[in-house]
C-alpha positions in Angstrom: 25.1 56.5 43.9 23.6 53.5 45.7 20.2 53.7 43.8 22.1 53.6 40.5 24.1 50.5 41.6 20.9 48.8 42.8 19.2 49.5 39.4 22.2 48.1 37.5 22.2 45.0 39.6 18.4 44.5 39.1 18.8 45.0 35.3 21.7 42.5 35.2 19.8 39.9 37.2 16.7 40.4 35.0 18.7 40.0 31.8 20.3 36.8 33.3 17.0 35.3 34.2 15.5 36.1 30.8 18.6 34.6 29.1 18.2 31.4 31.1 14.5 31.2 30.4 15.1 31.7 26.7 17.3 28.6 26.6 14.6 26.4 28.1 12.9 24.8 25.1 9.7 22.8 25.0 9.0 20.2 22.4 5.6 20.1 20.6 3.9 16.8 20.1 4.4 16.9 16.4 8.1 17.5 16.5 11.3 16.0 17.9 13.7 18.2 19.7 17.4 17.4 18.9 20.0 18.8 21.2 23.6 18.5 19.9 27.0 19.6 21.1 28.3 18.4 24.4 25.3 16.2 25.5 27.0 13.6 27.6 27.7 9.9 27.1 25.7 6.8 26.4 25.5 3.5 28.5 28.8 2.3 27.0 30.6 5.5 28.0 30.9 6.8 24.5 30.1 10.4 23.7 26.6 10.9 22.2 26.2 12.7 19.0 22.8 14.1 19.9 20.0 13.9 22.5 16.5 13.5 21.2 13.4 14.5 23.1 9.8 14.0 22.1 7.0 15.4 24.1 9.0 17.1 26.8 11.4 20.0 27.5 15.1 20.6 28.1 17.5 23.4 29.0 20.0 24.2 26.3 23.3 25.1 27.8 24.6 28.3 26.1 27.8 28.1 24.1 28.3 24.3 24.4 24.9 23.2 23.1 22.5 24.0 20.3 19.2 22.6 19.1 17.0 21.9 16.1 13.5 20.5 15.5 12.5 17.6 13.2 9.0 17.5 11.9 6.9 14.3 12.4 4.4 15.2 9.7 3.8 12.1 7.5 5.5 12.1 4.1 3.6 10.7 1.1 5.8 9.1 -1.6 4.5 8.0 -5.0 6.4 4.9 -6.2 5.7 4.1 -9.9 7.6 0.9 -10.3 7.9 -0.4 -13.9 9.3 -3.5 -15.5 9.9 -5.3 -12.2 10.9 -8.9 -12.9 8.8 -11.6 -11.2 9.9 -15.2 -10.4 8.3 -16.3 -13.6 10.5 -13.9 -15.6 7.4 -11.8 -16.4 7.9 -8.1 -16.1 5.1 -6.2 -14.3 4.3 -2.6 -13.3 3.4 -2.0 -9.7 2.2 1.6 -9.0 2.0 2.3 -5.3 2.0 5.0 -2.7 3.9 4.9 0.6 3.4 7.0 3.6 6.4 7.3 6.0 7.5 9.5 8.8 10.3 10.1 11.3 10.1 7.5 14.0 9.8 8.3 17.7 11.3 5.0 18.9 14.4 5.9 21.0 17.0 4.0 18.9 15.4 4.9 15.5 14.9 8.5 16.5 18.7 8.7 17.2 19.3 7.4 13.6 17.0 10.2 12.3 19.0 12.8 14.2 22.3 11.5 12.8 21.1 11.1 9.2 18.1 13.4 8.5 18.8 16.5 10.6 19.0 19.5 8.4 17.7 17.8 5.3 14.8 19.3 3.4 11.5 17.4 2.8 12.3 16.7 -0.9 15.7 15.2 0.1 14.1 12.9 2.7 11.5 11.8 0.1 14.2 11.0 -2.5 16.2 9.1 0.0 13.2 7.0 1.2 12.1 6.5 -2.4 15.4 4.9 -3.4 15.1 2.4 -0.5 11.5 1.5 -1.4 12.3 1.0 -5.1 15.1 -1.5 -4.3 13.1 -3.4 -1.7 10.0 -3.7 -4.0 12.1 -5.2 -6.9 13.7 -7.6 -4.4 10.3 -8.8 -3.1 8.7 -9.2 -6.6 11.6 -11.2 -7.7 10.8 -13.8 -5.1 7.1 -14.1 -5.9 4.9 -15.4 -8.8 2.8 -12.9 -10.6 -0.3 -14.8 -9.3 0.8 -14.3 -5.7 1.4 -10.6 -6.3 -2.0 -10.0 -8.0 -4.3 -12.4 -6.0 -2.7 -12.7 -2.5 -2.4 -8.9 -1.8 -2.2 -9.5 1.9 0.9 -11.7 1.6 2.5 -9.2 -0.8 1.8 -6.2 1.4 3.0 -8.0 4.5 6.3 -8.8 2.7 6.6 -5.2 1.5 5.9 -3.8 5.0 8.4 -6.1 6.7 11.3 -5.6 4.2 10.8 -1.8 3.6 10.4 -0.9 7.3 13.6 -2.7 8.3 15.6 -0.6 5.8 13.8 2.7 6.6 14.6 2.3 10.3 18.3 2.5 9.5 17.8 6.1 8.5 15.3 7.0 11.2 12.0 6.6 9.3 9.0 4.3 10.0 6.4 3.0 7.5 2.9 4.2 8.2 0.9 3.0 5.2 1.2 1.1 1.9 -1.3 1.4 -0.9 -0.8 -0.7 -4.1 -3.1 0.1 -7.0 -3.7 -1.9 -10.2 -0.9 -4.3 -11.2 -0.3 -4.6 -15.0 2.1 -6.4 -17.3 3.2 -5.9 -20.9 2.8 -9.5 -21.9 -1.0 -9.5 -21.3 -0.8 -12.4 -18.8 -3.0 -10.8 -16.2 -5.6 -9.7 -18.9 -5.7 -13.3 -20.2 -6.4 -14.6 -16.7 -9.2 -12.1 -16.4 -10.9 -13.2 -19.6 -10.5 -16.9 -18.7 -12.2 -16.2 -15.4 -15.0 -14.3 -17.0 -15.7 -17.1 -19.6 -15.7 -19.7 -16.8 -18.2 -17.7 -14.8 -20.6 -17.4 -17.8 -20.3 -21.2 -18.6 -21.1 -22.0 -14.9 -24.1 -19.7 -15.1 -25.4 -21.4 -18.3 -24.9 -24.9 -16.7 -26.9 -23.9 -13.7 -29.7 -22.5 -15.9 -29.9 -25.8 -17.8 -30.3 -27.7 -14.5 -33.1 -25.4 -13.2 -35.0 -25.3 -16.5 -38.6 -26.9 -16.1 -39.5 -30.1 -18.0 -43.0 -30.9 -19.5 -44.6 -34.0 -17.9 -46.4 -35.5 -20.9 -45.7 -33.6 -24.1 -47.3 -34.6 -27.4 -45.2 -35.5 -30.5 -45.1 -31.9 -31.9 -44.3 -30.2 -28.6 -41.7 -33.0 -27.9 -39.9 -32.4 -31.1 -40.0 -28.7 -30.6 -38.7 -29.1 -27.1 -36.0 -31.4 -28.3 -34.9 -29.0 -31.0 -34.8 -26.2 -28.5 -32.9 -28.3 -26.0 -30.5 -29.4 -28.8 -29.9 -25.8 -29.8 -29.4 -24.8 -26.1 -27.0 -27.6 -25.6 -25.0 -26.8 -28.7 -24.9 -23.1 -27.6 -23.7 -24.1 -24.1 -21.1 -26.5 -25.7 -19.9 -23.7 -28.1 -19.6 -21.3 -25.2 -17.6 -23.7 -23.2 -15.2 -24.4 -26.1 -14.6 -20.7 -26.9 -11.4 -19.1 -26.0 -11.2 -16.4 -23.3 -11.6 -13.6 -25.9 -14.9 -14.9 -27.3 -16.3 -16.7 -24.3 -18.3 -13.7 -23.2 -20.3 -13.3 -26.5 -20.9 -17.1 -26.8 -22.1 -17.4 -23.2 -24.5 -14.4 -23.7 -26.0 -16.0 -26.9 -26.4 -19.4 -25.2 -28.1 -17.7 -22.2 -30.6 -16.0 -24.5 -31.5 -19.3 -26.2 -31.9 -21.1 -22.9 -34.2 -18.3 -21.6 -36.4 -18.6 -24.7 -36.5 -22.4 -24.4 -37.5 -22.1 -20.7 -40.4 -19.7 -21.5 -41.7 -22.0 -24.3 -41.5 -25.1 -22.1 -43.2 -23.3 -19.2 -46.1 -22.3 -21.5 -46.5 -25.8 -22.8 -46.6 -27.2 -19.3 -49.5 -24.8 -18.4 
């Protein structure tokens, strides 16, 4: 009879040890362990809703406590913002991609446990997307279209600061922001591009005129030919500078060809 009792005691002790060990949970580096139930109180003496652990382990008390994991894998969100109103009352499209993830900061991690625990990936994406949309529209409304398009560093800094503050309220952190081509329906940005291209061509033509070689003692025939070439080149450069942005490229190219021919003729005559 005694051996049977000893065996029963050994089995019970072994089962108890295995049960205790099974309640000891380790947290992987890419997850957050959330323990909920009766988890104690905070510094103010109020009962805590959950206890979050990242990169450690904890014993889960049976019956009064339970646990779940939150994944720290980055979440990519495509934000295709359209018709956002700038400070100049010009509507622009700002396609962008945001990368967010659950934060491991103590206070922010607690927010994630209270607001994101149990949500699916798609639900977290939609929640973050709504916040990002609202903040993007708010930031664009305070900036000129030139600032958004030309000073990308300032724009991205404003987006990062505003969006991250709001994301922390639900337990997320901003990892990366990537803004692609900015466009507008009115054609304002396209007109700026054409104007810049025309100005660059006119500057190139002016520099070529300055560097063109001049003959030291031309005769009357070569002088008249050179004058006519120079007049043609000057008129071409003048026409290029007076063209609008849509035709500046063609005019500048024509003037550049005339100047090149004049430079070759003048160089031969100098020899």
